[in-house]
C-alpha positions in Angstrom: -46.4 44.2 -14.3 -43.6 45.1 -12.4 -40.4 43.0 -12.3 -38.1 42.9 -9.7 -34.9 44.7 -9.9 -37.4 47.2 -12.0 -37.2 51.2 -11.1 -40.2 53.6 -10.1 -41.0 56.9 -9.3 -42.7 57.4 -6.1 -43.9 61.2 -4.2 -41.8 63.2 -2.2 -42.0 62.6 1.5 -41.5 66.4 1.7 -44.8 67.1 -0.3 -43.2 68.8 -2.7 -45.5 68.7 -5.9 -44.2 68.3 -9.7 -40.9 66.4 -8.3 -40.8 62.5 -6.9 -38.0 60.0 -5.7 -36.5 57.2 -7.8 -36.3 53.6 -6.0 -35.5 50.2 -7.5 -38.2 47.5 -6.6 -36.5 44.5 -4.4 -39.2 42.8 -4.1 -42.8 42.3 -4.0 -45.7 40.5 -2.4 -49.7 40.0 -1.2 -50.3 40.0 2.5 -52.8 38.5 3.9 -55.3 41.5 3.9 -54.4 41.6 0.1 -52.6 44.2 0.0 -49.3 44.4 -2.2 -46.3 45.3 -0.7 -42.7 46.4 -2.3 -39.1 46.6 -0.9 -38.0 49.5 -2.3 -34.2 50.7 -2.4 -33.9 54.1 -2.9 -31.7 56.4 -5.0 -30.2 60.2 -4.1 -30.4 62.8 -5.9 -27.7 65.4 -6.2 -29.3 67.9 -3.9 -29.9 65.0 -1.3 -25.8 64.4 -1.0 -24.4 66.1 1.8 -22.2 68.1 -1.1 -25.1 69.3 -2.5 -25.5 69.3 -6.3 -22.2 70.5 -8.4 -21.1 71.8 -11.6 -20.2 68.1 -12.8 -23.5 66.6 -12.0 -26.0 65.6 -14.7 -29.9 67.2 -14.8 -31.0 63.4 -14.6 -28.5 61.9 -12.5 -28.9 59.7 -9.6 -26.8 57.8 -7.1 -27.7 54.6 -5.4 -27.8 54.3 -1.9 -27.9 51.0 0.4 -31.2 52.2 2.2 -34.4 50.6 1.7 -37.7 49.7 3.1 -40.9 48.7 2.6 -44.1 50.4 0.8 -47.5 50.2 0.2 -47.5 48.9 -3.9 -50.3 52.1 -4.1 -47.3 54.8 -3.4 -45.2 53.7 -6.7 -47.0 56.6 -9.2 -45.1 54.8 -12.5 -41.7 53.0 -14.0 -38.9 54.9 -14.4 -35.2 53.5 -16.1 -31.7 54.0 -14.4 -28.9 52.8 -16.1 -25.0 53.4 -16.3 -23.7 56.9 -18.0 -22.2 55.3 -21.3 -25.8 53.8 -21.9 -27.6 57.0 -21.3 -25.3 59.3 -23.8 -26.0 56.5 -26.5 -30.4 57.7 -26.0 -32.0 60.1 -27.5 -33.9 63.2 -25.9 -37.1 61.5 -27.0 -36.0 58.1 -25.7 -34.9 59.4 -21.9 -38.3 61.5 -21.6 -40.4 59.0 -22.8 -38.7 56.4 -21.0 -37.9 58.7 -18.0 -34.4 57.5 -17.6 -32.1 58.2 -15.3 -27.9 57.5 -15.3 -26.1 56.2 -12.5 -21.7 56.8 -11.8 -21.7 56.1 -8.0 -23.1 54.6 -5.1 -23.3 56.8 -2.4 -22.8 55.9 1.2 -24.8 58.4 3.4 -23.2 57.2 6.6 -19.6 57.3 6.0 -20.4 60.3 3.4 -18.5 58.7 0.6 -18.7 57.4 -3.3 -17.8 54.0 -4.8 -18.3 52.7 -8.7 -21.9 51.8 -9.7 -22.6 48.2 -10.6 -25.8 48.1 -12.7 -27.5 44.9 -12.3 -30.1 43.2 -14.4 -33.9 43.1 -13.9 -35.2 39.8 -12.1 -37.9 37.8 -11.7 -41.2 39.3 -11.0 -41.6 39.4 -7.2 -44.9 38.0 -6.0 -43.7 35.9 -3.1 -43.6 36.7 0.4 -40.1 35.1 0.9 -37.5 37.6 -0.3 -34.4 37.0 -2.3 -30.7 37.9 -1.7 -30.0 41.2 -1.9 -27.3 43.2 -3.6 -25.7 43.7 0.1 -22.4 41.5 -0.8 -21.9 43.2 -4.1 -21.5 46.2 -2.2 -19.3 45.6 0.7 -16.7 45.2 -2.2 -16.7 48.7 -2.3 -17.3 49.8 1.1 -14.5 52.0 1.2 -13.6 55.7 0.1 -13.5 55.9 -3.7 -10.1 56.7 -5.0 -11.7 58.9 -8.3 -11.1 62.4 -8.3 -14.0 62.9 -9.5 -15.7 62.0 -5.9 -17.4 65.1 -4.0 -15.5 65.7 -1.0 -17.2 69.1 0.3 -19.0 69.5 3.3 -22.6 70.0 4.7 -25.5 68.7 6.2 -26.3 65.6 7.1 -27.7 63.3 4.9 -31.4 61.3 5.6 -33.4 59.5 3.1 -34.2 60.7 0.0 -37.2 63.3 -0.7 -37.8 63.7 2.9 -39.3 60.3 4.2 -39.0 59.3 7.5 -36.5 57.0 8.6 -37.4 54.1 11.0 -36.8 53.6 14.4 -34.5 50.6 13.9 -32.6 52.9 10.9 -31.7 55.5 13.7 -30.1 53.2 16.4 -28.6 51.2 13.3 -26.8 54.9 12.2 -26.2 56.0 15.8 -24.1 52.4 16.3 -21.8 53.0 13.5 -18.3 53.8 14.4 -18.2 56.6 11.6 -21.2 58.5 14.0 -19.8 61.1 16.1 -22.0 61.8 19.4 -23.4 65.0 20.2 -22.4 64.4 23.7 -20.1 62.0 25.8 -21.6 61.6 29.2 -19.3 60.7 32.5 -16.0 62.1 30.2 -15.9 65.6 30.9 -12.6 65.2 32.8 -11.3 64.0 29.7 -12.5 66.4 27.4 -11.5 69.4 29.8 -8.2 67.7 29.8 -8.0 67.3 25.7 -9.1 71.1 25.8 -6.3 72.5 28.4 -3.7 70.8 26.7 -5.0 72.3 22.9 -5.7 75.7 24.8 -2.0 76.0 26.4 -0.2 74.9 23.4 -2.1 77.3 21.4 -1.0 80.1 23.9 2.5 79.1 23.7 2.8 79.4 20.3 3.9 75.4 20.0 4.4 74.2 16.2 3.7 70.8 17.0 2.9 68.5 20.5 1.3 65.4 21.4 -0.6 63.6 24.3 -1.3 59.7 24.0 -4.8 58.7 24.8 -5.8 54.9 25.4 -8.8 53.3 26.0 -12.2 53.8 24.5 -14.4 56.9 24.6 
């Protein structure tokens, strides 16, 4: 029996044996063919963050994300638990290992590469209906900006994707590309403007100017 809000372990999408990813069950239902499905909200491990694993990261630390998708229930390997750090520290080593317990301190936004405080939620009602209940989106929007916490990682690194190497859908790819924070690889039909900017910067460097300004107006 799976309850909405419970965490579960699933195999990694990159095929690495002995390792898995952690996700929260947001809903579960049975389709017309009798196949059970679950909607999963993914957790990142430190290695999957844009900054990679840091010394301050714990061995069983995970990061809640807003990414979710649908998978067959058969993909779920076993139950797991994600708790706040204080609750994790109160558990014995035996309880952690037998209960497959992890802890979370931050919600991670892979698009903005930002961190915000983790707000735990309790396990809900058994999800066995096609109609889904409201998700946790509104709660997370309250912390959508960069976290002021000094311990939040800020190092540059590779672009983020779904945890465990799972392939994102075409809709998620389009959504990521349309974010205001996304920098496109090219700016078509703006070659002249780009060259003008390069020229101003190049000339300033050659002249040894300590400062200067250039006025830019309009959309990219």
